[in-house]
Residue, then its C-alpha position, 0 to 999 in steps of 0.5 A: m066151295s064151289l056150286a060145281e063141287p057138289v055136282l062132281a062128287e055125286a057123279a064120281a060117286e054114282e061111276v063109283e056105284e055104276q063100277r061096282a055093279s057092272s063089276e057084280h053084275a058081269v055077263y059076257v056073251i059069245d057068239d060068230d054071228l055079229a047080227v045076233l051077238e049086237f041083238l045081245r048086247l043091244s037088250l041086256d044093255l038096255a036092261g042096266y048089265q054091260p056086256r062085253c062081247y066076243q066073235s068067238a069062244s077062243l077069244f073069251l078063253q085068252e081072257v077068260v082067267d082075269l075075268v069076274p066071275g059071272v053069267v056066261i051066254s053062248d050059242q052053240v054053233m059057231a065054227e070054231m067051237p061050239g058053245l057045249e065045248l065051251q061050256r065043258k071047258l068052264v066047268e073043268s077049270l071055272p066053275a064059279f061062271r053060270f051059264i046060258l046056251i043058245s041054239g038054234y036047232p032044239r034037239t032034246s039031246l043038246a038041252v039034256a047035255s048043257m044041263r047036265l054040265g049046270a046050264i042055267s037055261v037052253l033057249d031055243k030060237p026065236f027067244d024074247r028079250r024077257e026070256l033072255l032076262e029072266a035066265v040072266a037073273e037067275g044065272f046072277r041068283q046063283l051067284e049070290i048063293s054061291r058066293e056067300q057060301s065060298a066065303a065061310l070061313p075055315p075051322v080053327l086050327p087045332d094047335g092054334g097056329s096061323y093058316l099063313s104058316l102054311l104056305s109057301r113063299q111064293e105062294m105067300s107072295v101070289i096070295q098077297l098080291v091077289y089079296e092088292g087086288a091083282t090080277n093073275k095076268a098082272i102077279s105073272i108080270q111082277m113075278g116074273l112068272s108064266v100065267k099058268t105058274v102063278e095059276k098054280h100057286r094061287s090054286r094050291a095056295m086057295r086049298k092050303l086056305q080051304v078058301n075057293s074065293v077072293a071074298g073068303l081069303v080076304r075074311l081069313v086073312q083078317r082073321e088070322q092077323a086079329s087072332h095071330p097080331s105079329d103075323r103081316r105076313v099079308q099087309 
């Protein structure tokens, strides 16, 4: 073994750990003011996060179905779509994300509306880096609690059957690919379906399986395969 091999192995391990940490602590920043966007990016970067930045809510929404749930930081006043409207869209379709709203025009009614939708915090400009990072940390604390709750498994079926048998052929195909780690976009390409159709099959299958996260899905499949060794629908 050369002297370089342990160093390379250690570097590779650190890279894997960094990738794992960044995926578990995903931060998304939306602001159409480039100066503010850069300030937020730098503040988060210095704190060890790897934020993904977007100059509009629509650009973020184009990608959101394939993003790891995390903390969203959005300005309220944007030309294309205000932050509160973006928050409403996330609450309606992807409630796993945690939201921080930034406003340069403090209004009690805005703060109340955002908090009622589940915002972690409404930060009034100017705010300091400490306030921002405390809000982000609280978002990840809430996400961790949510993940633990969502990983809970449904009870065993009364007739002793397999939950996997409840799925249609296409639902099973989608779940197989989700289990393998594929994104909705990748599944749509592989199966020749639209992303919306994949989302419908995935949502329907998750409801039948009574799980609401990939972590819960993996645990359920493993339990079902252990209980029904002959059932190899998902490999």
